[in-house]
C-alpha positions as CSV (number, residue, x, y, z in Angstrom):
1,M,-14.0,8.8,-2.6
2,P,-12.8,7.2,-5.9
3,D,-9.6,5.3,-5.8
4,V,-6.3,7.1,-6.2
5,R,-4.3,6.0,-9.2
6,R,-0.6,5.6,-8.6
7,F,2.3,5.9,-11.0
8,P,5.3,4.5,-9.2
9,Y,7.6,5.1,-12.2
10,L,7.0,7.9,-14.8
11,P,9.6,8.1,-17.6
12,V,9.9,11.4,-19.4
13,K,12.0,13.0,-22.0
14,V,14.4,15.6,-20.5
15,P,13.1,19.0,-21.7
16,R,16.6,20.4,-22.4
17,S,15.4,23.5,-24.3
18,R,13.0,24.5,-21.6
19,I,15.8,24.1,-18.9
20,L,18.2,26.2,-21.0
21,K,15.4,28.8,-21.4
22,R,14.7,28.8,-17.7
23,L,18.4,29.5,-17.1
24,G,18.4,32.3,-19.7
25,Y,20.8,30.5,-22.0
26,I,18.6,30.3,-25.1
27,S,18.6,34.0,-25.8
28,R,22.3,34.3,-25.5
29,S,23.4,30.9,-26.6
30,S,25.8,32.3,-29.2
31,R,27.8,33.8,-26.4
32,I,28.0,30.7,-24.2
33,P,31.4,29.0,-24.5
34,A,31.2,25.3,-25.6
35,E,33.0,24.2,-22.4
36,T,30.4,26.0,-20.3
37,M,27.5,24.4,-22.3
38,A,29.1,21.0,-21.9
39,E,29.2,21.5,-18.1
40,V,25.6,22.6,-18.1
41,D,24.5,19.5,-20.2
42,S,26.5,17.3,-17.8
43,L,24.6,18.7,-14.8
44,I,21.3,18.3,-16.6
45,E,22.1,14.6,-17.3
46,K,23.1,14.1,-13.7
47,T,19.9,15.7,-12.5
48,A,17.8,13.5,-14.7
49,D,19.6,10.5,-13.2
50,L,18.9,11.6,-9.7
51,I,15.2,12.3,-10.2
52,E,12.7,9.5,-9.4
53,L,9.4,10.7,-10.7
54,K,6.4,9.3,-8.9
55,A,2.8,10.5,-9.2
56,V,-0.7,10.0,-8.1
57,S,-4.1,11.1,-9.6
58,L,-7.7,11.3,-8.6
59,R,-10.7,11.8,-10.9
60,V,-13.7,13.3,-9.2
61,E,-16.9,15.3,-9.8
62,T,-16.4,19.1,-9.9
63,S,-18.6,19.5,-6.9
64,I,-15.6,18.7,-4.7
65,A,-14.1,22.0,-5.8
66,E,-16.6,23.7,-3.5
67,I,-14.4,23.0,-0.5
68,F,-11.7,25.1,-2.0
69,N,-13.8,28.3,-1.9
70,S,-12.0,29.8,-4.9
71,S,-13.9,31.8,-7.5
72,K,-10.9,31.7,-9.9
73,L,-10.9,27.9,-9.7
74,N,-14.7,27.7,-10.1
75,N,-14.4,29.9,-13.2
76,F,-11.6,27.7,-14.5
77,L,-13.8,24.7,-14.1
78,A,-17.0,26.4,-15.4
79,E,-17.3,24.1,-18.5
80,S,-16.2,21.0,-16.7
81,D,-18.2,18.4,-14.9
82,Q,-15.2,16.5,-13.5
83,L,-11.8,17.3,-12.5
84,L,-8.5,15.5,-12.4
85,I,-6.2,16.2,-9.4
86,M,-2.6,15.3,-9.8
87,G,0.4,15.1,-7.5
88,I,4.0,14.4,-8.5
89,T,7.4,14.4,-6.9
90,G,11.0,14.2,-8.1
91,G,12.1,12.5,-4.9
92,S,14.6,13.6,-2.2
93,S,17.8,12.6,-4.0
94,V,17.8,15.6,-6.3
95,T,16.9,18.1,-3.5
96,D,19.6,16.7,-1.3
97,E,22.1,17.2,-4.2
98,I,21.0,20.9,-4.5
99,E,21.5,21.4,-0.8
100,R,25.0,19.8,-1.0
101,Y,25.9,22.2,-3.8
102,K,24.7,25.2,-1.8
103,E,26.6,24.1,1.3
104,A,29.8,23.7,-0.7
105,G,29.4,27.1,-2.2
106,K,28.8,25.7,-5.7
107,L,26.0,28.1,-6.6
108,T,26.2,27.6,-10.4
109,E,25.8,23.9,-9.9
110,A,22.9,24.4,-7.5
111,V,21.1,26.8,-9.8
112,V,21.4,24.5,-12.9
113,T,20.3,21.5,-11.0
114,D,17.4,23.3,-9.4
115,A,16.2,24.6,-12.8
116,A,16.6,21.2,-14.4
117,A,14.7,19.4,-11.6
118,S,11.8,21.9,-11.8
119,E,11.4,21.5,-15.5
120,I,11.7,17.7,-15.4
121,V,9.0,17.5,-12.7
122,D,6.8,19.9,-14.8
123,E,7.4,17.6,-17.8
124,G,6.1,14.7,-15.6
125,L,2.9,16.6,-15.2
126,N,2.7,17.1,-19.0
127,R,3.3,13.3,-19.4
128,L,0.5,12.5,-17.0
129,A,-1.8,14.9,-18.9
130,E,-0.9,13.1,-22.2
131,I,-1.7,9.7,-20.6
132,F,-5.1,10.9,-19.5
133,S,-5.9,12.8,-22.7
134,R,-5.4,9.6,-24.7
135,E,-7.7,7.7,-22.4
136,L,-10.4,10.4,-22.4
137,V,-10.6,10.3,-26.2
138,R,-12.4,7.0,-25.9
139,E,-15.0,8.8,-23.8
140,A,-15.3,11.7,-26.3
141,R,-13.9,13.9,-23.5
142,A,-10.7,15.9,-23.0
143,L,-8.7,17.8,-20.4
144,T,-8.6,21.5,-20.2
145,S,-5.6,23.0,-22.0
146,R,-4.3,24.5,-18.8
147,R,-3.9,23.4,-15.2
148,F,-4.6,25.2,-11.9
149,S,-2.6,24.9,-8.6
150,A,-3.1,25.9,-5.0
151,G,-1.4,29.2,-4.3
152,Y,-2.6,30.8,-7.6
153,G,-5.1,33.7,-7.3
154,D,-7.7,33.1,-4.6
155,F,-7.0,29.4,-4.5
156,D,-5.3,29.6,-1.1
157,I,-2.2,27.6,-0.4
158,R,-3.8,26.3,2.7
159,F,-6.0,24.0,0.5
160,Q,-2.8,22.1,-0.3
161,K,-3.5,20.1,2.9
162,D,-6.9,18.9,1.5
163,I,-5.3,18.0,-1.8
164,Y,-2.5,16.2,0.1
165,R,-5.0,14.2,2.0
166,M,-7.2,13.4,-1.0
167,L,-4.3,12.1,-3.0
168,G,-2.6,10.3,-0.2
169,L,0.7,11.9,-1.2
170,E,2.6,10.2,1.7
171,A,2.4,7.0,-0.3
172,I,4.9,8.4,-2.8
173,G,7.2,9.9,-0.1
174,V,5.8,13.4,0.0
175,R,5.3,15.3,3.3
176,I,3.6,18.6,4.0
177,N,4.7,21.2,6.6
178,E,2.8,23.8,8.7
179,S,3.2,26.3,5.9
180,C,1.4,23.9,3.5
181,L,4.6,23.5,1.5
182,L,5.3,20.0,0.0
183,M,8.5,18.2,0.7
184,P,10.7,17.2,-1.0
185,E,10.8,20.6,-2.6
186,K,10.4,19.3,-6.1
187,S,6.8,18.1,-5.4
188,V,3.8,19.8,-6.9
189,T,0.0,19.3,-7.3
190,A,-2.3,20.5,-10.1
191,I,-5.9,20.4,-11.2
192,Y,-7.2,19.9,-14.7
193,G,-10.9,20.2,-15.7
194,I,-12.4,17.3,-17.7
195,L,-14.9,18.3,-20.3
196,P,-16.5,17.1,-23.6
197,S,-14.0,17.4,-26.4
198,A,-16.2,19.7,-28.4
199,E,-15.8,22.4,-25.7
200,C,-12.0,22.2,-25.4
């Protein structure tokens, strides 16, 4: 098995507009009081400070996808001869903060923090994709424009255990439970196809 590549620190730009859109604030921004928006922005900044993005990746031949027994994944990778498997976590501090808000009955704070954390982690995956895309240009190759994750379509969530093992996610503080859910909660995996740039 090829070596796993680790990213112990992954800086990203906070995707404020996507966070606001996730919260439903973009479409009705003209009706949001300035004081409320200031509170939301403050929570977004606090969330960004709490998150510690760490990631791992593994580049392998597409033949490994056979173990996942997923026709949708196979179709997704039809034009690829390699795949890039990624795993990323926002760490436990931000999920602990969300739980504290919930326990204190501060549901607005919990919702905003949860949305911000989800989008920042997603931006981390985008950042990883950018890093690999730049590197693949030198090989006249590129990533697929989309990514695929366990739990989508017939790519059963149980295969998360295989991905967890292949990536060695415990090295970045991620655990997996009997339901194949990753912990801390803001931890995700994704698969990209790698293909010649002319076919992207």
